[in-house]
C-alpha positions as CSV (number, residue, x, y, z in Angstrom):
1,M,107.2,76.7,94.0
2,S,110.3,75.5,92.2
3,R,113.4,77.3,91.1
4,F,115.6,77.5,88.1
5,T,119.0,79.3,87.8
6,T,119.9,81.1,84.6
7,S,123.3,81.0,82.9
8,D,124.2,84.3,84.6
9,G,123.2,83.1,88.0
10,V,119.8,84.6,88.6
11,S,117.3,82.3,90.4
12,L,113.9,82.3,88.8
13,A,110.7,81.1,90.5
14,Y,108.2,79.0,88.7
15,E,105.2,76.8,89.1
16,D,104.4,73.7,87.1
17,E,101.1,71.9,87.6
18,G,98.7,69.6,85.7
19,Q,99.2,67.3,82.8
20,G,98.7,67.6,79.1
21,L,99.6,70.3,76.5
22,P,102.3,72.5,78.1
23,L,101.2,76.2,78.4
24,L,103.9,78.7,79.6
25,C,102.5,81.9,81.1
26,L,104.8,85.0,81.0
27,P,103.6,88.0,83.0
28,G,103.8,91.7,82.4
29,L,106.5,94.2,83.2
30,T,106.1,94.4,86.9
31,R,104.0,91.3,87.5
32,D,104.7,87.7,88.5
33,A,103.1,84.2,88.4
34,R,100.2,85.3,90.7
35,D,98.8,87.3,87.7
36,F,97.7,84.0,86.2
37,D,95.7,82.8,89.3
38,D,92.4,83.9,87.6
39,L,93.3,81.9,84.4
40,A,94.4,78.9,86.5
41,A,90.9,78.8,88.2
42,V,89.1,78.3,84.8
43,L,91.6,76.5,82.7
44,P,90.2,73.4,81.0
45,D,91.5,69.9,81.6
46,G,94.3,68.5,79.5
47,V,96.7,71.5,80.1
48,R,100.0,71.6,81.9
49,L,100.1,75.1,83.3
50,I,103.7,76.5,83.8
51,R,104.1,80.0,85.3
52,L,107.5,81.6,85.2
53,T,108.3,84.8,87.1
54,L,110.9,86.9,85.3
55,R,114.1,88.1,86.8
56,G,113.8,90.9,89.3
57,R,110.1,90.3,90.0
58,G,108.0,88.5,92.6
59,E,109.8,85.6,94.2
60,S,112.5,85.5,91.5
61,G,116.0,86.8,92.3
62,W,117.2,90.3,91.4
63,A,119.9,90.6,88.8
64,D,123.4,91.9,89.9
65,D,123.4,94.0,86.7
66,P,120.1,95.9,86.2
67,A,121.0,96.3,82.6
68,T,120.0,92.7,82.1
69,Y,116.3,93.7,82.7
70,Q,115.8,93.7,78.9
71,I,113.6,91.6,76.6
72,P,116.4,89.8,74.7
73,V,117.9,88.6,78.0
74,E,114.5,87.6,79.3
75,A,113.9,85.7,76.1
76,R,117.2,83.9,76.6
77,D,116.1,83.0,80.2
78,V,112.9,81.5,78.8
79,L,114.8,79.3,76.3
80,E,117.2,78.1,79.0
81,F,114.1,77.4,81.2
82,L,112.6,75.3,78.4
83,D,115.8,73.3,78.2
84,H,115.7,72.9,82.0
85,L,112.2,71.4,81.8
86,G,113.2,69.2,78.8
87,L,110.5,70.8,76.6
88,E,111.2,71.0,72.9
89,K,108.0,72.9,72.2
90,L,105.1,74.6,74.0
91,T,102.4,77.3,73.8
92,I,103.0,80.7,75.4
93,V,100.5,83.0,77.0
94,G,102.3,86.3,77.1
95,T,100.8,89.3,79.0
96,S,102.1,92.7,77.9
97,R,105.9,92.4,78.4
98,G,105.5,88.6,78.3
99,G,103.9,89.0,74.8
100,L,106.9,91.0,73.6
101,I,109.2,88.2,74.8
102,A,107.0,85.8,72.8
103,M,107.5,87.9,69.7
104,V,111.3,87.7,70.1
105,L,111.1,83.9,70.6
106,A,108.9,83.5,67.5
107,A,111.6,85.2,65.5
108,M,114.7,83.6,67.0
109,A,113.4,80.1,68.0
110,T,110.3,79.5,65.9
111,D,110.6,75.7,66.3
112,R,110.2,75.9,70.1
113,L,106.7,77.5,69.9
114,A,103.5,75.5,69.2
115,G,101.3,78.6,69.4
116,V,101.0,81.9,71.2
117,L,98.3,84.0,72.9
118,L,99.2,87.7,73.2
119,N,97.4,89.4,76.1
120,D,96.8,93.1,75.3
121,V,100.0,93.7,73.4
122,G,101.1,93.9,69.8
123,P,103.8,95.3,67.5
124,V,102.8,98.9,68.1
125,L,102.7,100.2,71.7
126,D,100.6,103.3,72.1
127,P,102.5,106.2,73.6
128,A,99.7,107.0,76.0
129,G,100.0,103.6,77.6
130,L,103.8,103.7,77.7
131,E,103.6,107.1,79.5
132,R,101.1,105.8,82.0
133,I,103.3,102.8,82.8
134,L,106.4,105.0,83.2
135,G,104.4,107.2,85.6
136,Y,104.0,104.4,88.2
137,L,107.0,102.2,87.4
138,G,109.4,102.1,90.4
139,V,107.1,104.3,92.6
140,P,106.1,102.6,95.9
141,P,102.5,102.8,97.0
142,K,101.7,105.8,99.2
143,A,99.2,104.0,101.3
144,D,100.4,101.9,104.2
145,T,97.4,99.5,104.3
146,L,96.0,97.1,101.7
147,E,92.7,98.9,101.9
148,G,94.4,102.2,101.1
149,V,96.3,100.7,98.2
150,A,93.1,99.2,96.9
151,A,91.4,102.6,97.0
152,G,94.3,104.1,95.1
153,L,94.1,101.4,92.4
154,K,90.4,102.0,92.0
155,A,90.9,105.7,91.7
156,N,93.6,105.3,89.1
157,M,92.2,102.3,87.1
158,G,88.5,102.3,87.8
159,A,87.6,104.0,84.5
160,E,89.3,101.2,82.5
161,F,87.9,98.5,84.8
162,P,84.4,99.9,85.7
163,T,82.8,96.6,86.8
164,L,85.3,95.6,89.5
165,D,83.9,95.6,93.0
166,D,85.8,96.6,96.1
167,A,86.6,93.0,97.0
168,T,88.4,92.6,93.7
169,W,90.4,95.8,94.1
170,L,91.5,94.5,97.5
171,K,92.5,91.2,96.0
172,L,94.6,93.0,93.3
173,A,96.2,95.1,95.9
174,R,97.2,92.0,97.9
175,R,98.4,90.3,94.7
176,W,100.5,93.2,93.4
177,F,101.8,94.9,96.5
178,L,101.9,92.5,99.5
179,R,105.4,91.2,99.8
180,G,106.6,87.9,101.2
181,D,107.5,89.4,104.5
182,G,104.0,90.8,105.0
183,S,105.0,94.4,104.2
184,I,103.4,96.6,101.5
185,G,105.6,97.8,98.7
186,L,106.9,97.0,95.3
187,R,107.1,93.3,94.4
188,Y,109.9,93.9,91.9
189,D,113.4,95.5,91.7
190,P,113.0,99.3,91.5
191,A,116.0,99.3,89.2
192,L,113.6,98.0,86.5
193,R,112.6,101.6,86.0
194,D,116.2,102.6,85.2
195,A,116.4,99.7,82.7
196,V,113.2,100.8,80.9
197,I,114.3,104.4,80.8
198,E,117.7,103.4,79.3
199,A,116.0,101.2,76.7
200,S,113.7,104.1,75.7
201,K,116.8,106.2,74.8
202,V,117.5,104.1,71.7
203,P,115.4,104.2,68.5
204,P,112.4,101.9,68.8
205,V,112.7,98.5,67.1
206,D,110.2,97.8,64.3
207,L,108.2,94.9,65.8
208,W,106.1,94.1,62.7
209,P,108.8,91.6,61.4
210,F,108.7,89.9,64.8
211,F,104.9,89.7,64.6
212,D,105.2,88.2,61.1
213,A,107.0,85.3,62.6
214,F,103.7,84.2,64.2
215,A,102.5,83.2,60.7
216,A,104.3,79.9,61.3
217,M,102.0,79.0,64.2
218,P,98.5,79.4,65.6
219,L,98.1,82.8,67.2
220,A,95.4,84.5,69.3
221,V,95.3,88.1,70.6
222,V,93.2,89.3,73.5
223,R,92.6,93.0,73.9
224,G,90.9,95.0,76.7
225,E,88.2,97.2,75.2
226,N,89.6,100.2,77.2
227,S,93.3,99.4,76.7
228,D,95.6,102.4,76.2
229,L,98.5,100.2,75.1
230,L,97.0,98.0,72.3
231,T,94.6,100.1,70.3
232,A,91.7,98.8,68.3
233,A,93.4,100.2,65.2
234,T,96.5,98.2,65.9
235,L,94.5,95.0,66.5
236,A,92.8,95.5,63.1
237,R,96.2,95.9,61.4
238,M,97.4,92.7,63.1
239,Q,94.3,90.8,61.9
240,A,94.8,92.1,58.3
241,R,98.4,91.0,58.4
242,N,97.5,87.6,59.8
243,P,94.0,86.7,58.8
244,E,94.2,83.3,60.6
245,M,94.7,85.1,63.9
246,I,92.1,84.6,66.6
247,A,91.1,88.0,67.9
248,A,89.0,88.8,71.0
249,T,88.1,92.1,72.7
250,V,87.1,91.9,76.4
251,P,84.6,94.5,77.5
252,D,85.1,96.6,80.7
253,R,88.8,95.8,80.7
254,G,91.8,98.0,80.2
255,H,95.4,97.0,80.2
256,V,95.3,94.0,80.9
257,P,92.4,91.5,80.9
258,F,92.6,88.9,83.6
259,L,92.1,86.0,81.1
260,D,89.2,84.4,83.0
261,E,86.7,86.5,81.0
262,P,84.5,84.5,78.6
263,E,85.9,86.2,75.6
264,A,89.5,85.6,76.6
265,L,88.8,82.0,77.6
266,A,87.1,81.4,74.3
267,A,90.1,82.7,72.4
268,L,92.5,80.5,74.4
269,T,90.2,77.5,73.9
270,A,90.1,78.1,70.1
271,L,93.9,78.4,70.1
272,L,94.4,75.2,71.9
273,E,92.1,73.4,69.6
274,K,94.1,74.6,66.6
275,I,97.3,73.4,68.2
276,R,95.9,70.0,68.9
277,T,94.6,69.4,65.4
């Protein structure tokens, strides 16, 4: 693991491995670099996999001012990170919140992006999904063992991910809730909840113009068949607005697919082929 310090002094953790076309993975709201372990295990050769953990999550530092837990600031962090690596241009895989950051970057720094894959996110966020996320955001797990946490995850998410076995739920519990000191709890700053609530008090931004910025580059979108954040109707609107967009729906997945599924991997492979040609 390596570290990079933002212009306002927050230390961000990242991993950089492999050689070839640079692929930057940006995780979801409460997640970190570990969320791309499944993708890393099946990624084809010829890709430089870069995983950045955003401020306040995982092994990255917490911000002194929780108000900086907002997408424009995180987009600025990404641009500074690219400069730190000396990369003029790369491809982004953005999961949920990471995809929203990619939309902002497509609009404000189009020339820095070679292409983008959005993982279960689009310019319209379904209220049902937002309500579900707010329901668990900042709430520590009630169980005090990984097995108990895994059982809770299965009870809450099993309908959206019906094919996962108990071993996988345990793996996810370890990934999402086991902290570096061996304790079980949130792997992110609880103040992230306050930042999200404050952001929700202002009128929502129309994200369609941001999505339109993807017309300048290859784009792929992966949707979980059971997703409550990116609906099938929104995906269809995205496809109509950008007919060149690669679209894939992953069966037996909710929010979000793990990206190692055949449908997701095929979409990423097709995107990388477009970028290379």
